[in-house]
C-alpha positions in Angstrom: -84.6 15.6 122.4 -87.8 16.7 120.7 -87.0 19.0 117.8 -90.6 20.1 117.2 -90.8 22.8 119.9 -87.4 24.2 118.8 -88.5 24.2 115.2 -91.7 26.0 116.0 -89.8 28.7 118.0 -87.2 29.0 115.2 -89.9 29.3 112.6 -91.5 32.1 114.5 -88.1 33.8 115.0 -87.3 33.4 111.3 -90.6 35.2 110.4 -89.7 38.1 112.8 -86.2 38.4 111.4 -87.3 38.1 107.8 -89.9 40.8 108.4 -87.1 43.4 108.6 -85.8 43.0 105.0 -89.3 42.3 103.8 -90.6 45.6 105.4 -87.7 47.5 103.9 -88.4 46.0 100.5 -92.1 46.7 100.7 -91.6 50.4 101.7 -89.0 50.9 99.0 -91.3 49.5 96.3 -94.4 51.5 97.2 -96.4 52.3 94.1 -94.4 49.9 91.9 -96.0 47.1 89.9 -96.0 43.6 91.4 -93.5 42.5 88.8 -91.2 45.3 89.7 -91.6 44.4 93.4 -90.7 40.8 92.7 -87.7 41.9 90.7 -86.5 44.0 93.6 -87.1 41.1 96.0 -85.0 38.9 93.8 -82.1 41.4 94.0 -82.4 41.6 97.8 -82.5 37.8 98.2 -79.4 37.5 95.9 -77.5 40.0 98.0 -78.4 38.2 101.3 -77.5 34.8 99.8 -74.1 36.2 98.9 -73.8 37.4 102.5 -74.9 34.0 103.7 -72.2 32.2 101.7 -69.5 34.6 103.2 -70.9 34.2 106.7 -70.9 30.4 106.2 -67.2 30.6 105.4 -66.7 32.7 108.6 -68.6 30.1 110.6 -66.3 27.4 109.2 -63.1 29.4 109.6 -63.8 30.2 113.2 -64.5 26.5 113.9 -68.1 27.4 114.9 -69.8 24.7 112.8 -70.5 22.8 116.0 -71.0 25.8 118.2 -74.5 24.5 118.7 -74.1 20.7 118.5 -77.8 20.0 117.7 -80.2 21.1 114.9 -82.2 23.2 114.2 -81.9 24.9 117.6 -79.2 25.3 120.1 -79.5 22.6 122.8 -83.2 22.5 121.9 -83.6 26.3 122.3 -84.3 29.0 119.7 -81.2 31.1 120.8 -78.0 30.8 122.7 -79.5 33.0 125.4 -82.0 30.3 126.4 -79.2 27.7 126.1 -76.6 29.6 128.1 -76.5 27.0 130.9 -75.7 24.1 128.5 -73.2 26.2 126.6 -71.5 27.2 129.9 -71.3 23.6 131.0 -69.7 22.5 127.7 -67.3 25.4 127.9 -66.3 24.5 131.4 -65.3 21.0 130.2 -63.5 22.1 127.1 -62.7 25.8 127.2 -61.2 25.7 123.7 -63.6 23.0 122.4 -66.2 23.3 119.6 -68.9 24.8 121.9 -68.3 28.2 123.3 -70.5 31.3 123.9 -69.0 33.1 120.8 -69.1 30.0 118.6 -72.7 29.3 119.5 -73.7 32.8 118.5 -71.8 32.6 115.2 -73.5 29.3 114.3 -77.0 30.5 115.2 -76.6 33.8 113.4 -75.6 31.8 110.3 -78.8 29.8 110.8 -80.9 32.9 111.3 -79.6 34.4 108.1 -80.3 31.1 106.2 -83.8 31.0 107.5 -84.3 34.7 106.5 -83.2 33.8 103.0 -85.6 30.9 103.0 -88.5 33.0 104.0 -87.7 35.6 101.3 -87.5 32.8 98.6 -90.8 31.4 99.9 -92.5 34.9 99.5 -90.9 35.3 96.0 -92.2 31.9 94.9 -95.8 32.8 96.1 -95.7 36.2 94.5 -94.3 34.8 91.3 -97.1 32.2 91.1 -99.7 34.9 91.6 -98.4 36.9 88.6 -97.2 33.9 86.7 -98.6 35.2 83.4 -96.4 38.4 83.7 -93.2 36.6 84.6 -90.3 36.6 82.1 -89.4 33.1 83.2 -91.4 30.0 84.3 -93.1 30.4 87.7 -91.7 27.0 88.6 -88.2 28.6 88.8 -89.3 30.1 92.1 -90.5 26.8 93.5 -87.3 25.1 92.2 -85.3 27.7 94.1 -87.4 27.0 97.2 -86.9 23.3 96.9 -83.2 23.9 96.6 -83.3 25.9 99.9 -84.8 23.0 101.6 -82.0 20.7 100.3 -79.5 23.3 101.6 -81.3 23.2 105.0 -80.8 19.4 105.1 -77.1 19.8 104.2 -76.9 22.3 107.1 -78.5 19.8 109.4 -76.2 16.9 108.5 -73.2 19.2 108.7 -73.9 19.4 112.4 -75.4 16.0 113.1 -72.7 14.2 111.2 -70.0 16.3 113.0 -68.5 18.2 110.0 -68.4 15.2 107.7 -66.2 16.6 104.8 -68.4 15.5 101.9 -71.5 17.0 103.5 -69.7 20.3 104.3 -68.4 20.6 100.8 -71.8 19.8 99.3 -73.3 22.5 101.6 -70.8 25.0 100.2 -71.5 24.0 96.6 -75.3 24.2 97.3 -74.8 27.8 98.3 -73.2 28.6 95.0 -76.0 26.8 93.1 -78.6 28.8 95.1 -76.7 32.0 94.2 -76.7 31.0 90.5 -80.5 30.3 90.5 -81.2 33.7 91.9 -78.8 35.5 89.5 -80.6 33.8 86.6 -84.0 35.0 87.8 -82.6 38.5 88.4 -81.2 38.6 84.8 -84.5 37.4 83.3 -86.2 40.5 84.9 -83.6 42.9 83.5 -83.7 41.3 80.0 -80.4 42.8 78.8 -79.1 40.5 76.0 -75.4 40.7 75.1 -74.6 40.4 71.4 -71.1 38.8 71.4 -68.9 36.7 69.2 -68.5 34.4 72.3 -70.9 31.6 72.6 -72.7 30.4 75.7 -70.9 27.1 75.5 -67.5 28.8 76.2 -68.9 30.7 79.1 -70.5 27.6 80.5 -67.2 25.7 80.2 -65.4 28.4 82.2 -68.2 28.3 84.8 -67.9 24.6 85.2 -64.1 24.8 85.6 -64.6 27.5 88.3 -67.2 25.3 90.1 -64.7 22.4 90.1 -62.1 24.7 91.6 -64.5 25.9 94.2 -65.3 22.3 95.1 -61.6 21.5 95.4 -61.2 24.6 97.6 -64.1 23.6 99.7 -62.5 20.1 100.1 -59.2 21.8 101.2 -61.1 24.0 103.8 -63.3 21.2 105.2 -60.3 18.9 105.6 -58.2 21.8 107.2 -55.5 21.2 104.5 -54.8 24.9 103.9 -51.4 24.7 105.6 -50.5 21.3 104.4 -48.3 22.9 101.7 -45.9 25.6 102.9 -44.1 27.8 100.5 -45.0 28.9 97.0 -44.9 27.9 94.2 -43.3 24.6 95.5 -45.0 22.6 98.2 -42.9 21.9 101.3 -39.8 22.6 99.3 -40.7 20.1 96.6 -42.5 20.3 93.2 -43.9 16.8 93.8 -44.1 16.1 97.5 -45.1 12.8 99.0 -48.9 12.6 98.5 -51.7 10.1 99.3 -54.4 10.8 96.7 -56.5 7.7 97.6 -57.0 8.7 101.2 -57.2 12.4 100.5 -60.0 12.1 98.0 -61.9 9.3 99.7 -65.4 10.8 99.9 -67.0 8.4 102.5 -64.9 9.2 105.6 -65.2 11.3 108.7 -63.2 14.4 109.4 -59.5 13.6 110.1 -59.9 9.9 109.4 -59.5 7.5 106.6 -62.4 5.4 105.2 -61.4 2.5 107.6 -61.3 4.8 110.7 -57.5 5.4 111.0 -56.1 8.9 111.4 -55.7 10.6 108.1 -52.1 10.8 107.1 -50.4 14.1 106.5 -49.6 13.0 102.9 -53.4 12.9 102.2 -53.8 16.5 103.3 -50.8 17.5 101.0 -52.6 15.8 98.1 -55.8 17.7 98.8 -53.9 21.0 98.9 -51.7 20.3 95.9 -54.6 19.3 93.6 -56.4 22.6 94.5 -53.2 24.5 93.6 -52.6 22.6 90.4 -56.2 23.0 89.1 -56.0 26.7 90.0 -53.7 27.1 87.0 -56.4 25.7 84.7 -59.2 27.8 86.3 -57.1 31.0 86.3 -56.1 30.5 82.7 -59.7 29.8 81.6 -61.1 32.9 83.4 -58.3 35.2 82.2 -58.7 33.8 78.7 -62.5 34.6 78.8 -61.7 38.0 80.2 -59.3 38.8 77.4 -61.9 37.7 74.8 -64.6 39.9 76.5 -62.2 42.9 76.5 -61.9 42.7 72.7 -65.7 42.7 72.1 -67.4 45.7 70.7 -70.0 45.8 73.5 -69.0 48.1 76.4 -70.9 45.8 78.8 -68.7 42.9 77.6 -65.6 44.8 78.4 -66.9 45.6 81.9 -67.5 41.9 82.4 -64.0 41.2 81.2 -62.5 43.8 83.6 -64.5 42.4 86.6 -63.4 38.8 85.9 -59.8 39.8 85.5 -59.8 41.8 88.8 -61.6 39.0 90.6 -59.3 36.2 89.5 -56.2 38.2 90.3 -57.7 39.0 93.7 -58.4 35.3 94.2 -54.8 34.5 93.4 -53.6 37.1 95.9 -55.8 36.0 98.7 -55.0 32.3 98.1 -51.3 33.1 98.2 -51.8 35.2 101.3 -53.4 32.2 103.0 -50.3 30.1 102.3 -47.5 32.5 103.1 -49.2 34.2 106.1 -50.6 31.0 107.7 -54.2 31.4 106.8 -55.3 34.8 108.1 -59.1 34.9 108.5 -59.5 38.1 106.5 -57.7 36.6 103.5 -59.6 33.4 103.8 -62.9 35.3 103.9 -61.9 37.3 100.8 -61.0 34.0 99.1 -64.5 32.6 99.7 -66.3 35.8 98.8 -64.2 36.1 95.6 -65.1 32.6 94.5 -68.9 33.3 95.0 -68.6 36.7 93.2 -66.9 35.1 90.2 -69.6 32.4 90.0 -72.2 35.1 90.2 -70.6 37.2 87.5 -70.1 34.2 85.1 -73.8 33.2 85.7 -74.9 36.7 84.9 -72.8 36.8 81.7 -74.1 33.4 80.6 -77.7 34.5 81.2 -77.3 37.7 79.1 -75.6 35.9 76.3 -78.2 33.1 76.4 -80.9 35.8 76.1 -79.3 37.1 72.9 -79.0 33.7 71.4 -82.6 32.8 72.3 -83.8 36.0 70.7 -81.9 35.4 67.5 -83.3 31.8 67.3 -86.8 33.1 67.9 -86.4 35.8 65.3 -85.1 33.3 62.7 -88.0 31.0 63.4 -90.7 33.8 63.4 -89.4 36.6 61.2 -92.3 39.0 61.9 -91.1 39.4 65.5 -88.1 41.3 64.3 -90.2 44.3 63.4 -93.9 44.0 64.1 -94.6 47.5 62.8 -93.2 46.7 59.4 -95.3 43.6 59.4 -98.4 45.7 60.1 -97.7 47.9 57.1 
């Protein structure tokens, strides 16, 4: 199949779809400066990226990742409407298989949303370069974000063409979190609201790293369909240390449901995947709650708000994760779990950025004392 016609049609469709949020953004920012417009575009793109992560989780949870088994189009077409004959034929052969009318639409809507985010980031990079002397951050940040979107697109491609290869699917999830973080950093640079805290950026970064590891483990659980491998809580299948196969469970180079040498993946491997995610959750929860407690005892009201947000989010994460286990993985709870993980990553990135602004300002002031009070220097 020649992908070029499909890509041209999809590119045209992406421009049409992206024109809707771009038009809304342009009308809302009439009369604003170009820098203010770019800041507003960054907020809009961050919001849509969060939606994209959640809808990506919905695509995975509804088993729609292969709803259109080729890439970038659907059976070489720009939409399921044009591919309805192929979809119908596949559905007739396997009514409950990976290709159905509903799954094809879910998969393509996910792609349309991803393309829309890509177009918005492309526009932001171009505008940022045009006003690069006015930016509070390097203009190359916009192009780095655009480059990362392209990497994400490749992960999306190989997710389909490699038939839900677990390592690729998990990398695609983590790539979405990285993209969200890049946008949050740019958003905070526009707002320039430093936080004067006793907590250092190193502690915040450590908690963020632990959270990302936990998200990766959660993605590995989801992509290997190991959510229900452990029944009961807090024990797993009635045992504190059930039979587990860590070597097979955490073998990276293997296809979905198979070991590295092509055999069917044993159940003990799925138990190991689930159990490690549970065990590391204790570390991640303790770290986030510890940081929230420290923030709550800061003098800055904004720090206490961050602490409250983190505490609420981590407790909601625990509740949604527990619900997945005891209620056999309801889709609503699973979606909340994915959304909560992305929200916590965004909040921690925002907190790190604001604390970093304060530390950078203090270092600059110590190096160039006149910047503390230019008016006094003039006198």
